[in-house]
Structure formats: structure tokens, C-alpha cells
Short mmCIF file of the C-alpha atoms (twelve columns), coordinates in Angstrom:
data_MODEL
# 
_entry.id   MODEL 
# 
loop_
_atom_site.group_PDB 
_atom_site.id 
_atom_site.type_symbol 
_atom_site.label_atom_id 
_atom_site.label_alt_id 
_atom_site.label_comp_id 
_atom_site.label_asym_id 
_atom_site.label_seq_id 
_atom_site.Cartn_x 
_atom_site.Cartn_y 
_atom_site.Cartn_z 
_atom_site.pdbx_PDB_model_num 
ATOM 1  C CA . MET A 1  -14.357 -2.821  -6.583  1 
ATOM 2  C CA . LYS A 2  -13.486 -0.410  -3.770  1 
ATOM 3  C CA . TYR A 3  -10.606 2.071   -3.813  1 
ATOM 4  C CA . PHE A 4  -8.428  3.103   -0.891  1 
ATOM 5  C CA . LEU A 5  -5.813  5.647   0.071   1 
ATOM 6  C CA . GLY A 6  -3.364  3.946   2.371   1 
ATOM 7  C CA . GLU A 7  -0.882  5.375   4.804   1 
ATOM 8  C CA . ILE A 8  1.949   3.419   6.350   1 
ATOM 9  C CA . HIS A 9  3.346   4.783   9.610   1 
ATOM 10 C CA . TYR A 10 6.840   3.627   10.528  1 
ATOM 11 C CA . LEU A 11 7.084   2.521   14.150  1 
ATOM 12 C CA . VAL A 12 10.868  2.192   14.289  1 
ATOM 13 C CA . PRO A 13 13.857  4.266   13.118  1 
ATOM 14 C CA . ASN A 14 14.776  4.002   9.439   1 
ATOM 15 C CA . GLU A 15 17.914  2.064   10.303  1 
ATOM 16 C CA . GLN A 16 15.722  -0.803  11.566  1 
ATOM 17 C CA . LEU A 17 13.585  -0.675  8.413   1 
ATOM 18 C CA . ASP A 18 16.527  -0.796  6.024   1 
ATOM 19 C CA . GLN A 19 17.123  -4.544  6.393   1 
ATOM 20 C CA . PHE A 20 13.475  -5.200  5.390   1 
ATOM 21 C CA . VAL A 21 13.093  -2.740  2.492   1 
ATOM 22 C CA . SER A 22 13.860  -5.268  -0.251  1 
ATOM 23 C CA . LEU A 23 11.444  -7.802  1.284   1 
ATOM 24 C CA . HIS A 24 8.770   -5.109  1.644   1 
ATOM 25 C CA . ARG A 25 9.188   -4.005  -1.977  1 
ATOM 26 C CA . ALA A 26 9.050   -7.618  -3.191  1 
ATOM 27 C CA . PHE A 27 5.815   -7.999  -1.227  1 
ATOM 28 C CA . LEU A 28 4.435   -4.809  -2.791  1 
ATOM 29 C CA . GLN A 29 5.300   -6.191  -6.214  1 
ATOM 30 C CA . THR A 30 2.865   -9.043  -5.570  1 
ATOM 31 C CA . GLY A 31 0.201   -6.370  -5.065  1 
ATOM 32 C CA . TYR A 32 1.089   -4.788  -8.390  1 
ATOM 33 C CA . ASP A 33 1.089   -8.193  -10.073 1 
ATOM 34 C CA . GLN A 34 -2.425  -8.851  -8.707  1 
ATOM 35 C CA . ASP A 35 -3.664  -5.351  -9.734  1 
ATOM 36 C CA . ILE A 36 -4.246  -4.431  -6.094  1 
ATOM 37 C CA . LEU A 37 -1.790  -1.519  -6.073  1 
ATOM 38 C CA . LEU A 38 -1.590  1.467   -8.387  1 
ATOM 39 C CA . ILE A 39 1.160   3.511   -6.728  1 
ATOM 40 C CA . SER A 40 3.226   3.479   -3.546  1 
ATOM 41 C CA . GLY A 41 6.216   5.251   -2.106  1 
ATOM 42 C CA . PRO A 42 7.834   6.698   0.991   1 
ATOM 43 C CA . LYS A 43 6.959   10.088  2.409   1 
ATOM 44 C CA . VAL A 44 9.515   12.885  2.327   1 
ATOM 45 C CA . PRO A 45 10.943  12.961  4.935   1 
ATOM 46 C CA . ARG A 46 10.896  9.162   5.333   1 
ATOM 47 C CA . THR A 47 8.471   8.733   8.245   1 
ATOM 48 C CA . GLY A 48 6.102   6.394   6.452   1 
ATOM 49 C CA . ALA A 49 4.566   5.872   3.028   1 
ATOM 50 C CA . TYR A 50 1.451   6.392   0.936   1 
ATOM 51 C CA . LEU A 51 -0.293  4.088   -1.502  1 
ATOM 52 C CA . VAL A 52 -3.359  3.792   -3.691  1 
ATOM 53 C CA . ALA A 53 -5.010  0.384   -3.720  1 
ATOM 54 C CA . ARG A 54 -8.172  -1.397  -4.721  1 
ATOM 55 C CA . SER A 55 -9.893  -4.448  -3.334  1 
ATOM 56 C CA . GLU A 56 -13.302 -6.083  -3.046  1 
ATOM 57 C CA . SER A 57 -13.401 -4.993  0.593   1 
ATOM 58 C CA . LEU A 58 -11.368 -3.361  3.340   1 
ATOM 59 C CA . ASP A 59 -11.122 -6.755  5.038   1 
ATOM 60 C CA . ASP A 60 -9.552  -8.256  1.901   1 
ATOM 61 C CA . LEU A 61 -7.066  -5.382  1.713   1 
ATOM 62 C CA . LEU A 62 -6.171  -5.764  5.388   1 
ATOM 63 C CA . ALA A 63 -5.669  -9.501  4.869   1 
ATOM 64 C CA . PHE A 64 -3.313  -8.787  1.969   1 
ATOM 65 C CA . PHE A 65 -1.231  -6.302  3.985   1 
ATOM 66 C CA . ALA A 66 -1.095  -8.669  6.963   1 
ATOM 67 C CA . ASN A 67 1.630   -10.461 4.977   1 
ATOM 68 C CA . ASP A 68 3.799   -7.371  4.478   1 
ATOM 69 C CA . PRO A 69 7.217   -7.928  6.110   1 
ATOM 70 C CA . TYR A 70 6.853   -4.523  7.783   1 
ATOM 71 C CA . GLN A 71 3.632   -5.708  9.407   1 
ATOM 72 C CA . LEU A 72 4.926   -9.196  10.214  1 
ATOM 73 C CA . ASN A 73 7.921   -7.697  12.014  1 
ATOM 74 C CA . HIS A 74 5.942   -4.954  13.813  1 
ATOM 75 C CA . LEU A 75 7.827   -2.189  12.007  1 
ATOM 76 C CA . ALA A 76 4.824   -0.237  10.725  1 
ATOM 77 C CA . SER A 77 1.113   0.331   11.158  1 
ATOM 78 C CA . TYR A 78 -1.395  0.893   8.380   1 
ATOM 79 C CA . THR A 79 -4.505  2.991   7.862   1 
ATOM 80 C CA . PHE A 80 -6.810  2.882   4.854   1 
ATOM 81 C CA . GLN A 81 -9.522  5.285   3.769   1 
ATOM 82 C CA . GLU A 82 -11.999 4.273   1.094   1 
ATOM 83 C CA . PHE A 83 -12.719 6.852   -1.595  1 
ATOM 84 C CA . ASN A 84 -14.687 7.093   -4.820  1 
ATOM 85 C CA . PRO A 85 -12.462 7.948   -7.835  1 
ATOM 86 C CA . VAL A 86 -14.994 9.935   -9.861  1 
ATOM 87 C CA . LYS A 87 -12.309 11.817  -11.815 1 
ATOM 88 C CA . PHE A 88 -8.952  10.459  -12.894 1 
ATOM 89 C CA . HIS A 89 -6.324  10.814  -15.578 1 
ATOM 90 C CA . PRO A 90 -7.095  8.740   -18.688 1 
ATOM 91 C CA . CYS A 91 -3.832  6.815   -18.305 1 
ATOM 92 C CA . ILE A 92 -5.306  4.912   -15.334 1 
ATOM 93 C CA . GLN A 93 -8.782  4.423   -16.758 1 
ATOM 94 C CA . ASP A 94 -8.244  0.676   -17.320 1 
ATOM 95 C CA . TRP A 95 -7.146  0.174   -13.694 1 
ATOM 96 C CA . ILE A 96 -10.118 2.147   -12.340 1 
ATOM 97 C CA . GLN A 97 -12.762 0.656   -14.589 1 
ATOM 98 C CA . SER A 98 -11.660 -2.992  -14.678 1 
# 
């Protein structure tokens, strides 16, 4: 399994995003349900978001996020950086080591 820090960059004003937030969060929930996502949330101030994800490959992760309503509606762009989680809090040990 590979681990990634993700950054979402909003391409439109927040007012344009607002009508898609519930769809975006429902999409993210599918990532949590599939154990792809560990954490996600908007930046402060709200110019984008961060997330921690895992996947067999970057291509698989990109394919998953291709279905995000933000991506489908050209509201945001995404960048992912692979990293190696050598140290982590014990409360996420199962997610890291599964």
C-alpha cells in the first residue's frame, strides 16, 4: 500500500463550491468506506483542502478522485505526494498496517 498527502486547490469562488459541498462530502464518504481516506478537511482560510489517503498506486488514487463532483465540475484541481509513514500515533496503526 502507498500513502499520500493530497491537496485540493479550489479554482472558483466559495460561493460556486457551496452547491456541490454535500455531493463532494458524500463522495469522500465512499473513500472512507473503502479505507482509502484517513482524514480530510478544508484549509483555513477556505482556499482548498488537505487529505491523507492510501492506495495501491497513484494512478488508482487519481482514478478514484476523477469521480469527485469538484473534479467533474471543474471546480478544483488535485495534487498528491507519496510519503512513507514510518512514525504514527497508535490510534491509526490498523489503518497504516492493514
